[in-house]
N, C-alpha and C positions, 0 to 999 in steps of 0.2 A: 630454528623452531620447527619441530615435527608437527605436521598437520595431519588430521585424520578425517574420516567420513563424518559429516556433520551430526552433532547432537545439540539439543536445545540449550543445555547448560554451558556450551562453549562460549568463550568471549569473542569468537570470530565466526564468520560464515563465508559463503562462496557465491560468486556470480558465475553461473554455469553457461558458457557459450561466449562467442566472440562479441556479439552486440551488447549484452549486459556488461561484459568486462570493460569494453570501450567506454560505455556510459559511466561506469565506476571511475575509470582513469581520467575522464574528461571533467566530471562533475565533483567527485569526492576523492581526489588523489591522496589526500591526507589520511584517508582511512585504509587505503590499499597497502598491503605490505608484501605481497608476492603474486606473481602471475606465472601460471604454468601453461605451456602450449604444446600441442602435438607436433612432431616432426613433419606431419603432413599439412599443417596450417600454412597457407600461402602468403599471408600478408604480415610477415614477422617484422618488417621494417616499421610499419605503423605502430606495432606494440613497442618496439625499441624506442621510437620517438616519444611515446607517451609514458614509458616507464622511467621517469626521471627519479633517481634515488630509490627505485623500487626493483626488487629482485625479479629477473625474468629468466626462466629456464625451460628447456625442452625436456619433458618427462612423460612419456605416454603411459608408463606403468602407474604413475601417481594419478593421472587423469582417470584411468580405468578404475582406480580405487575410490576416488572422490565422486565420480559422476555415474549415476545408474543408467544414463543414456549412452548409446554407442556413437552417436553423431556429435559428440561434444569435442571440440578441438582447442578450446581456450577456457581457462578457469582463473578468475581473479579472487584471491583471498583478501578479506577485509575485516577490520576490527568493528565489532558492533558498537554503535554510538547512537544515543538518543538525541535527536534534534528537536528542541522544544517548539511547540506550535507558536505561530505569530499571532499576537493578541489582536492586532488590527486588521486581520484578514479572515476570509471565510474558512470554515472547517467542514470536513466530513467526519462523522462519528459513526463507528461500527460497534454495535453492542453484541458481543459474543459471536463473531463470525467463526464458522467451523471449517470452512474449506480454504486451503492455502491457495488453490488456483483462483478462486473468486477474490481472495484478498489481493493477489497480485494484479488481477484484472482491474480491481477497484483503484489501485495505485495508478495504473495506466490511464484510467478515465479521469482521475483527479488531475494528473499532470497534463492530460490532453485539453482539459477545460480551464486550466490555470488555477485550480484550487489545490495548492501544494501543501496542505496541512491536513493530516489524517490522524484522528484519535481512535484508538482501539481499546475497548473495554473487555478485558479478559480475552478469551477466544484463541484463534489459531496463531501460530508463531510467524509473524511477518518477516522475520530474519531467515526463515527456512529457505534453503536454495530453491525449493519448488515455488515458493511465493515470489522470490526475487526473479526467477526465470520467467514466471507467468507475467510479471510486470514489464518484461522486455526492456529492463533497465530503468523504467520509471521510478523504481525504488529509490534511485539516487537523485531524484528531483524533488522528493516529497519529505517534508518534516513529519516524523512519526513519533507519537508519544502514547504510552500505555497507561491505563487507569484501572483501578479496582472496581469502580462503579460510576454510574452517570453522575452521581452527586459529587464524587471527587473531581470529575471533569468540570462540572459547573463551578465548583469552588475555585479551581485553578484558572479557568478561562471564560466562564460565562456568567459570573456573578456580577452582572452589570446590565443596565437597561440598553446599552449600545448594541448588544448582540441579541439577535432574534433566533430562537430555537424552533426547528420544524422536525417533527417526528413522523416518519412515513409508515402508515399503517392503514388497514382496510376500513376500520370503523373510525373515520376521521371527519372532522367538521368542515374541512375545506377540500376542494379538488385543486390539483396542482395549478390549473389555468386560472384559478381565482386568487392566487397568491401574487402580490406585488412585492418582489424581493427588495430587501434593504441591502446596503453595501456590506454590512458585517452580519453574517448569519452562520448557523450550524445546521447541516442536514444530517439527521440521525436515522440510521437503518438498523434493523434487527437481524437476528439469526436467520439463516436461509430456510430453516424448517418452521421455527416457532414465531418469528417476527418479534415485534416489541410488545412488552406487557402494558396493556392499556391502563391498568390501574396505577402503574408507576409513572407513566408518561403523560397522563391526562392533565396533571397539574404542573407539569414541567415545561411542556412545549406545545405549540400549535400542531394539531393533527392534520396531516396532509395525505390524500390518496391520489393515485394516478389512475384515471379512468381507463378501463379496457372492457372488451366484450365478455360475455358470460361463457365463451368457449374455453377460457382458462380460469383457474382459481386465483392465480397471482403471477406477477412477473418475477423473473430471476433477479437476484440481488444486483449483479453488475449492470443489467439492463435498466432496472428501476433507477439505480443511482445515476447512470449515464443520462437518462431522460431528465431527471431532476437537475443535474448539473447543467445541462443544456438550457433548461428553462431559466434557472437562476443566473446564468452567465451570458444569456443571449444579448 
């Protein structure tokens, strides 16, 4: 199979770098179909031990084609596969995220706090190698599912009284420290620039704000999400 520099419509993507590739091989080996390493990569034995029934080759030229960064020594090619969200576990929901770096960082925060279910409503391509790399391999710990709208997400996973929905926005009725989390919840965050549409979410979820000083107008998306995850999983 000939592989090329990533495009969104491909059925496969890449983990760029040794650490993300090792996370891929350790956590989702069934998705990995090829590993390319540089002749300069020093720990080839570890790759050989992990690449059971997976093609491993040295090919610096192919690495140079696939990776825009010069310091990339290992690339893992994997099939895109949607892992459905767990119905009885907490979720993070991102409505129209636009930055792939933020999306990858969000995956890392989700994995770090043990909330391994991420719903994305439209927005950036979570399978893009930039997002996978920004996640530092957390991509391969997270169940990821895309939806066309918040209503589609609710129909699939939240059309029940068991799950509590919390929408993070500035004009909210609750401060984060006033919320007593339930065991099954969804934390919803909006686009980095525009946030959530209050008119859409006011009747869908409980509005929550994270208090901060007037020195800033808002928190960045990954920081706000990390604070919320800490509070809910404390």
